[in-house]
C-alpha positions in Angstrom: 0.0 0.0 0.0 1.2 3.5 -0.7 1.9 6.3 1.8 -1.5 8.0 1.2 -3.8 5.0 1.4 -1.8 2.4 3.2 -1.3 1.7 6.9 2.4 1.6 6.5 4.4 -1.7 7.0 7.2 0.0 9.0 4.8 1.7 11.5 2.8 -1.5 11.9 5.8 -3.6 12.5 7.4 -1.1 14.9 4.2 -0.9 16.9 3.7 -4.6 16.9 7.3 -5.1 18.1 6.8 -2.7 21.0 3.7 -4.5 22.1 5.4 -7.9 21.9 8.3 -6.5 23.9 6.0 -5.1 26.6 7.2 -1.5 25.9 4.9 1.4 26.6 3.8 3.7 23.8 5.2 7.1 24.7 3.6 10.4 23.6 5.3 13.7 23.3 4.5 16.2 26.1 5.7 19.7 26.8 8.4 18.1 29.1 10.0 16.2 26.2 9.1 18.5 23.3 10.9 17.8 20.0 13.9 20.1 19.3 14.1 22.1 16.1 16.6 21.0 13.5 19.6 23.3 13.4 19.1 24.2 9.7 15.4 25.1 10.2 14.5 28.8 10.9 11.0 28.7 12.5 8.8 31.6 11.5 8.6 34.1 14.4 5.6 34.7 16.6 4.1 38.2 16.4 5.0 40.8 19.0 2.0 43.1 18.4 -0.9 43.3 20.8 -3.4 43.4 18.0 -3.6 40.0 16.3 -5.3 38.6 13.2 -5.7 34.8 13.5 -6.6 32.4 10.7 -8.7 29.4 11.9 -8.9 26.3 9.7 -9.5 22.6 10.3 -9.7 19.2 8.6 -7.7 20.6 5.6 -5.1 17.9 4.8 -6.4 16.3 1.7 -4.2 17.8 -1.0 -7.4 18.0 -3.2 -8.7 20.9 -5.2 -11.0 21.9 -2.3 -8.1 22.4 0.0 -6.3 24.4 -2.7 -9.4 26.6 -3.3 -9.7 27.4 0.4 -6.0 28.1 0.6 -6.1 30.5 -2.3 -9.0 32.3 -0.7 -7.0 32.5 2.5 -4.0 33.9 0.6 -6.2 36.6 -0.9 -7.3 37.5 2.7 -3.7 37.5 3.8 -2.7 39.9 1.0 -5.5 42.4 2.0 -5.0 42.1 5.8 -2.1 40.0 6.9 -2.6 37.2 9.4 -0.3 36.9 12.4 -0.6 33.1 12.7 -2.9 30.2 12.0 -4.6 27.5 14.0 -4.9 24.1 12.4 -7.6 22.1 14.2 -6.6 18.6 13.3 -7.0 16.0 10.5 -3.9 17.5 9.0 -2.9 14.5 6.9 -5.9 12.6 5.4 -6.9 9.8 5.3 -4.6 7.8 7.6 -2.0 10.2 8.8 1.7 10.2 7.9 4.2 7.4 7.7 7.2 9.1 9.4 8.3 12.7 9.7 9.8 12.6 6.2 6.5 11.5 4.5 6.0 13.5 1.3 2.3 14.0 2.4 3.5 16.8 4.6 4.6 18.6 1.4 1.6 17.6 -0.7 -1.1 18.3 2.0 0.4 21.2 4.0 3.4 23.0 2.6 2.4 23.2 -1.0 -1.2 24.2 -0.6 -0.3 26.8 2.0 2.6 28.4 0.1 2.7 32.1 0.8 0.9 31.8 4.1 4.2 32.3 5.9 3.5 32.6 9.6 3.4 30.1 12.4 0.7 27.4 12.2 -0.3 26.0 15.6 -1.3 22.5 14.8 -3.6 20.1 16.8 -3.8 16.3 16.3 -7.0 14.8 14.8 -8.4 11.3 14.6 -7.2 10.8 11.0 -3.7 11.8 12.1 -3.8 8.7 14.4 -5.3 6.1 12.1 -4.8 2.4 12.6 -7.0 -0.1 10.7 -9.7 2.1 9.3 -9.0 5.7 8.2 -9.9 8.0 11.1 -10.3 5.3 13.7 -7.8 7.0 16.0 -6.5 3.6 17.1 -2.8 4.1 16.5 -2.0 7.0 18.7 1.8 6.7 18.4 1.4 7.7 14.7 0.6 11.2 15.8 4.1 11.5 17.0 5.2 11.7 13.3 3.5 15.0 13.1 5.2 16.2 16.3 8.6 15.2 14.8 7.7 17.2 11.7 8.0 20.3 13.9 11.7 20.0 13.5 11.5 20.0 9.7 9.2 22.9 8.9 9.4 26.6 9.3 5.6 26.9 9.5 4.4 23.8 11.3 4.3 24.3 15.1 3.7 21.1 17.1 6.6 20.7 19.5 4.6 18.1 21.5 1.2 16.4 21.4 -0.2 19.2 23.6 1.3 22.6 24.4 0.5 26.3 24.8 1.7 29.5 23.2 1.3 32.9 24.7 1.3 35.9 22.3 3.1 38.2 22.6 5.5 36.5 25.0 5.5 39.5 27.3 2.1 40.8 28.6 0.3 38.3 26.4 -3.0 39.2 24.8 -3.9 35.6 24.2 -2.7 32.1 25.2 -3.6 29.2 23.0 -3.8 25.8 24.7 -3.6 23.1 22.0 -4.9 19.9 23.5 -4.9 16.2 22.5 -8.1 14.4 23.4 -7.6 11.6 20.8 -7.0 9.0 23.5 -10.5 9.9 24.9 -12.4 10.0 21.6 -10.9 7.2 19.4 -13.2 4.9 17.5 -10.8 2.2 18.6 -10.3 2.9 22.3 -6.8 2.1 23.6 -8.0 -0.7 25.9 -4.7 -2.7 25.5 -2.4 0.2 26.2 -2.6 1.5 29.8 -0.4 4.5 28.9 -3.1 6.0 26.6 -6.1 4.9 28.7 -8.5 7.6 30.0 -6.9 7.5 33.4 -3.4 6.5 32.2 -0.1 8.4 32.3 -0.6 10.5 29.2 -4.0 11.9 30.0 -3.2 12.4 33.7 0.0 14.3 32.8 -2.0 16.4 30.3 -4.7 17.2 32.9 -2.1 18.2 35.5 -0.2 20.3 32.9 -3.4 22.1 31.7 -4.7 22.9 35.1 -1.3 24.4 36.1 -0.9 26.2 32.8 -4.3 27.8 32.9 -3.7 28.9 36.5 -0.4 30.4 35.6 -1.5 32.2 32.4 -1.4 36.0 32.5 -3.1 36.3 29.1 -6.2 38.4 28.7 -7.8 35.8 26.5 -7.5 32.0 27.0 -8.4 29.8 24.1 -8.4 26.0 24.0 -7.8 24.3 20.6 -8.8 20.7 20.0 -9.9 18.5 17.2 -12.9 16.9 18.8 -15.6 19.4 20.0 -17.6 19.4 23.2 -20.8 20.8 21.6 -21.5 20.2 17.9 -24.8 20.4 15.9 -23.3 18.4 13.0 -23.3 14.7 12.5 -20.5 13.9 14.9 -22.6 15.2 17.7 -21.8 16.4 21.3 -19.2 14.8 23.5 -20.9 12.1 25.5 -23.1 11.2 22.5 -20.7 11.3 19.6 -22.3 9.8 16.4 -25.5 9.5 18.4 -24.1 6.5 20.3 -25.1 5.9 23.9 -22.5 3.2 24.6 -19.5 4.2 26.6 -16.7 4.8 25.8 -17.5 5.0 22.1 -19.8 8.0 22.8 -16.9 10.1 23.9 -18.0 10.3 27.6 -14.3 10.5 28.7 -13.8 13.5 26.4 -17.0 15.1 27.8 -15.6 14.7 31.3 -12.2 16.1 30.3 -13.8 19.2 28.9 -16.1 19.7 31.8 -13.4 19.2 34.4 -10.5 21.1 32.9 -11.6 23.4 30.0 -15.2 24.7 30.4 -15.5 27.9 32.5 -11.7 28.3 32.4 -11.2 29.4 28.8 -13.1 32.0 26.8 -13.3 29.9 23.6 -13.1 26.3 22.6 -12.1 25.9 19.0 -12.5 22.5 17.3 -12.7 20.8 14.0 -13.8 17.2 13.3 -17.2 18.1 12.0 -16.9 19.4 8.4 -18.9 22.5 9.0 -18.7 26.1 10.2 -20.5 26.7 13.5 -20.5 29.6 16.0 -22.4 28.2 19.0 -23.7 30.1 22.0 -22.4 29.5 25.5 -24.8 27.3 27.6 -25.1 26.5 31.3 -23.1 23.4 30.6 -20.2 25.4 29.1 -20.1 27.8 32.0 -19.3 30.8 29.7 -17.0 29.1 27.3 -18.1 29.5 23.7 -17.7 26.5 21.3 -16.7 27.2 17.7 -16.3 24.6 15.0 -14.2 25.2 11.9 -13.7 22.0 10.0 -14.6 22.9 6.4 -11.3 23.6 4.9 -11.5 20.7 2.4 -14.7 18.8 3.0 -18.3 19.6 3.9 -21.1 17.7 5.6 -23.4 18.1 2.6 -20.9 16.3 0.4 -21.1 13.2 2.7 -23.9 10.6 2.2 -26.6 9.9 4.8 -25.8 12.9 6.9 -28.4 15.3 8.3 -27.2 17.8 10.9 -29.4 18.0 14.0 -29.5 21.4 15.6 -29.5 20.7 19.3 -27.4 23.6 20.6 -28.1 27.4 20.3 -26.1 28.9 17.5 -25.2 32.3 16.1 -24.2 30.8 12.8 -24.2 27.4 11.2 -23.2 26.2 7.7 -23.0 22.6 6.6 -22.7 22.8 2.8 -20.0 25.2 2.0 -16.2 25.1 2.4 -14.6 27.8 4.4 -12.5 29.2 7.3 -12.7 31.7 10.0 -10.8 34.9 10.9 -10.4 36.1 14.5 -9.2 39.6 15.4 -7.9 39.9 18.9 -7.0 43.0 21.0 -6.7 43.4 24.7 -10.3 44.7 24.7 -12.2 42.5 22.3 -12.6 39.4 20.2 -14.1 39.7 16.7 -14.9 36.7 14.6 -15.7 36.4 10.9 -16.7 33.3 8.9 -15.7 33.1 5.3 -17.2 30.6 2.8 -15.4 29.5 -0.3 -16.6 28.3 -3.8 -14.5 25.3 -4.8 -14.5 26.5 -8.4 -12.7 29.6 -7.4 -13.2 33.3 -6.6 -12.8 35.3 -3.4 -14.1 34.2 -0.1 -17.5 35.5 1.0 -18.0 36.9 4.5 -21.0 35.0 5.7 -20.9 36.0 9.4 -19.2 38.7 11.5 -19.7 39.5 15.1 -18.0 40.7 18.2 -17.8 37.8 20.6 -16.3 39.5 23.7 
């Protein structure tokens, strides 16, 4: 099988050998972040206190839809430059990469995003951790290939599986907390690997790190970035009832508890992908003031998928399930403004479909 559609013999054999030897699967954390290669000059983070942020998710197909959205983003960047981007997971469809030197990084990230030369804060998605079936999230170690790619790209920022970035570094306006909830939301739960289990070492370390990092943050705005959403009116559904399933843990109940115990009421926004749609949801009593936003339409849409009918169960300011697009967030110490832009896959400039001050 080839790199795009195959599982990857080397990755399978390495994983199987580790299991046979009784070795734990180790995930990158901020404590063991990957170092940057000496010959790579990472693009710098902005130092201004007025920031224009590109929000995109579920982009990594390399298809014409991704290129159309990227061209619309380039046009926006030419008119009003972005300071950085947020990539909300599913960065390498359909099965994730096969090593940090996989040409898919060039075909599905670097080439489509040429000219968008600023840091991209990247989150891991279920397709980035595929095992047997594309998107099953069952081979969590595969996501480390994307962490290792951090050392090889000027744009791609993923020094560990979860991390935070405060901007600007001194007196930050915003701190982004990029989280990895894949162990809690995989279609193939890690029942044979205690390290990745809901109460295993990886998630317990992430919980402790997140609690401490949020407590220590001096940023005006605190924004969590994940692939899987807590609230979602699209086909993937809310955490605790993902895909309309009532059977734990397949329903994402562990992800639900993680959000409720460590994110909600502690961050201003929760930005997620996963659902191939554009949603600006309202805070609810359950979110304790945190607003859920879904931006996962950078290469695919819900309407293009068979047997899918969104069910609007959460109050929303804006929802779109049939158009490609991305979002733009303008941040200052005093306010958060958000705009949703839709894109025609046949070309042309993006259309601003929604704009609102959120805070």
